[in-house]
Backbone bond lengths (Angstrom), bond angles and torsions (degrees), N, CA, C in turn:
res aa  C-N    CA-C-N  psi(-1)  N-CA   C-N-CA  omega(-1)  CA-C   N-CA-C  phi
1 W - - - 1.485 - - 1.564 105.28 -
2 I 1.338 116.50 126.58 1.428 118.76 176.09 1.567 108.84 -102.06
3 T 1.346 115.50 127.19 1.464 119.52 -176.94 1.514 113.19 -103.48
4 G 1.342 114.71 -19.30 1.427 117.56 -179.60 1.515 113.65 -167.55
5 V 1.370 117.06 151.22 1.461 123.49 177.61 1.471 112.14 -138.14
6 D 1.372 118.29 137.03 1.414 122.70 174.23 1.544 108.50 -118.79
7 V 1.336 117.92 133.57 1.479 120.05 -177.48 1.490 106.05 -130.37
8 C 1.326 116.27 131.10 1.463 123.78 176.86 1.480 109.01 -121.03
9 N 1.366 114.89 130.10 1.458 122.84 -175.05 1.572 108.02 -117.96
10 S 1.269 119.87 104.18 1.529 119.51 -177.78 1.520 114.51 -85.95
11 S 1.319 115.55 -4.23 1.473 121.63 -174.74 1.560 109.93 -85.48
12 A 1.246 115.04 166.88 1.503 125.75 -176.82 1.506 110.28 -83.59
13 S 1.360 118.59 0.39 1.474 123.25 -175.07 1.512 110.64 -112.77
14 F 1.370 113.40 135.85 1.439 121.48 174.08 1.558 106.83 -70.06
15 C 1.329 115.98 144.94 1.524 114.74 173.53 1.555 105.46 -147.82
16 T 1.271 115.32 171.93 1.447 123.35 168.74 1.539 107.24 -117.50
17 V 1.310 116.81 152.65 1.426 122.25 -177.20 1.568 106.88 -123.55
18 D 1.308 118.42 117.46 1.473 121.89 173.44 1.509 108.35 -87.90
19 L 1.347 116.28 129.63 1.448 120.83 169.83 1.475 108.09 -96.45
20 R 1.285 116.48 128.98 1.484 122.57 -171.40 1.559 113.02 -119.91
21 D 1.237 115.12 150.22 1.513 123.60 173.94 1.563 105.15 -85.24
22 G 1.332 116.49 78.95 1.498 122.57 179.70 1.504 106.89 92.30
23 A 1.320 113.31 167.34 1.512 119.52 -173.77 1.473 115.97 -62.38
24 A 1.365 115.23 -34.78 1.500 118.79 177.57 1.550 111.34 -112.12
25 G 1.292 115.28 14.45 1.466 122.43 -175.48 1.458 113.18 -73.60
26 S 1.394 112.45 -179.37 1.498 118.88 176.09 1.455 113.85 -75.42
27 V 1.280 120.11 150.69 1.473 125.60 176.18 1.532 108.59 -69.71
28 L 1.320 116.96 123.94 1.463 121.87 176.86 1.518 115.68 -92.34
29 W 1.360 113.07 -32.51 1.493 121.79 178.02 1.459 110.01 -163.65
30 T 1.403 116.25 146.89 1.446 126.08 177.37 1.477 108.83 -116.54
31 L 1.408 114.44 124.85 1.467 117.24 179.85 1.529 111.55 -110.53
32 P 1.284 121.60 133.60 1.434 122.36 172.97 1.533 109.81 -83.04
33 V 1.334 117.58 126.00 1.510 120.78 -177.19 1.545 105.78 -119.60
34 P 1.346 117.39 116.85 1.437 120.36 178.09 1.477 115.01 -70.07
35 A 1.354 117.60 156.69 1.436 121.26 176.89 1.564 110.14 -62.59
36 T 1.260 116.77 140.51 1.492 125.50 -176.19 1.507 112.07 43.44
37 G 1.282 114.08 44.91 1.494 122.89 179.12 1.446 113.56 -149.07
38 G 1.312 117.20 -158.01 1.444 120.82 179.49 1.489 112.21 -160.09
39 V 1.285 114.50 -175.80 1.476 123.86 176.23 1.524 109.62 -148.53
40 V 1.350 114.72 141.74 1.447 121.29 174.99 1.540 106.73 -122.29
41 K 1.336 116.20 126.48 1.442 119.93 -178.14 1.478 110.21 -129.81
42 T 1.350 115.42 126.61 1.481 121.65 171.62 1.506 112.74 -103.04
43 F 1.272 118.50 133.54 1.449 120.56 -178.23 1.520 110.16 -105.16
44 N 1.319 114.45 120.88 1.445 123.20 179.47 1.553 108.52 -139.10
45 P 1.303 120.59 98.66 1.457 128.64 7.80 1.524 112.84 -73.27
46 P 1.383 117.18 155.36 1.439 120.91 178.13 1.557 115.01 -56.13
47 L 1.306 117.76 156.25 1.439 122.73 172.50 1.596 108.40 -80.46
48 R 1.330 115.39 133.27 1.420 120.20 -175.81 1.560 106.89 -100.14
49 L 1.287 114.15 128.60 1.510 120.09 172.44 1.531 107.85 -99.58
50 T 1.356 113.41 156.85 1.469 120.07 173.62 1.526 107.92 -65.07
51 A 1.314 119.62 143.68 1.446 125.12 179.49 1.536 110.92 -53.08
52 N 1.303 116.34 136.48 1.524 125.17 177.40 1.532 110.63 56.79
53 T 1.379 115.36 36.85 1.449 117.31 176.12 1.546 108.53 -127.40
54 A 1.300 116.62 138.88 1.477 121.44 -174.10 1.564 108.65 -80.70
55 L 1.315 113.00 152.63 1.434 120.42 170.63 1.531 106.58 -80.81
56 A 1.251 115.60 123.23 1.518 122.70 -178.84 1.496 109.14 -115.80
57 F 1.332 116.26 162.84 1.513 119.92 174.84 1.507 112.58 -143.40
58 D 1.286 115.60 158.25 1.486 122.82 177.48 1.475 104.34 -137.28
59 A 1.419 114.26 132.35 1.500 119.53 173.93 1.535 106.02 -97.52
60 S 1.404 113.05 145.25 1.435 119.48 -176.65 1.571 113.15 -78.15
61 A 1.324 116.55 -15.69 1.434 119.34 -175.52 1.509 107.35 -140.75
62 A 1.337 117.59 163.09 1.483 121.81 175.73 1.543 105.48 -74.88
63 T 1.294 112.96 138.13 1.478 121.61 179.93 1.593 106.22 -133.36
64 S 1.345 113.78 150.66 1.478 115.30 174.36 1.532 111.29 -70.35
65 T 1.226 118.46 -44.75 1.492 124.34 -178.32 1.529 108.48 -148.12
66 L 1.406 110.07 120.64 1.480 118.66 173.79 1.482 107.75 -122.77
67 T 1.293 120.24 119.51 1.397 123.87 -178.55 1.534 111.22 -113.47
68 I 1.364 117.07 124.34 1.419 119.29 -175.33 1.581 110.08 -124.10
69 S 1.317 115.94 130.06 1.476 117.80 177.55 1.544 104.29 -125.01
70 A 1.370 114.71 142.13 1.398 117.85 -178.27 1.599 111.14 -131.61
71 N 1.281 118.27 142.96 1.457 122.22 176.95 1.522 108.34 -115.32
72 G 1.337 116.90 152.76 1.438 119.52 -179.38 1.510 109.56 177.99
73 F 1.280 113.48 -169.05 1.498 122.03 -177.41 1.473 109.05 -152.47
74 K 1.397 115.77 159.15 1.418 121.79 176.62 1.523 107.41 -102.62
75 S 1.330 115.24 128.19 1.477 120.80 -177.61 1.482 108.60 -95.96
76 K 1.393 113.61 147.09 1.412 121.95 175.29 1.515 113.37 -80.68
77 V 1.346 115.14 -8.48 1.478 120.88 -175.78 1.569 109.63 -89.13
């Protein structure tokens, strides 16, 4: 379960970032990330990932540096 994501874009190009349920999985959320800026997103309710599957991301454009941090928890359900 993903409860929040922070994205920082140090490049001069706007991009969007797709959060995916695994490397080839479906897009769970798309975040707009401004050039030389960032975005903070809190998910309430949290985004649910498939069990034992990594959170993956894809940027829509080439960037010099894109930093992504995610918060979440593992559910027993």
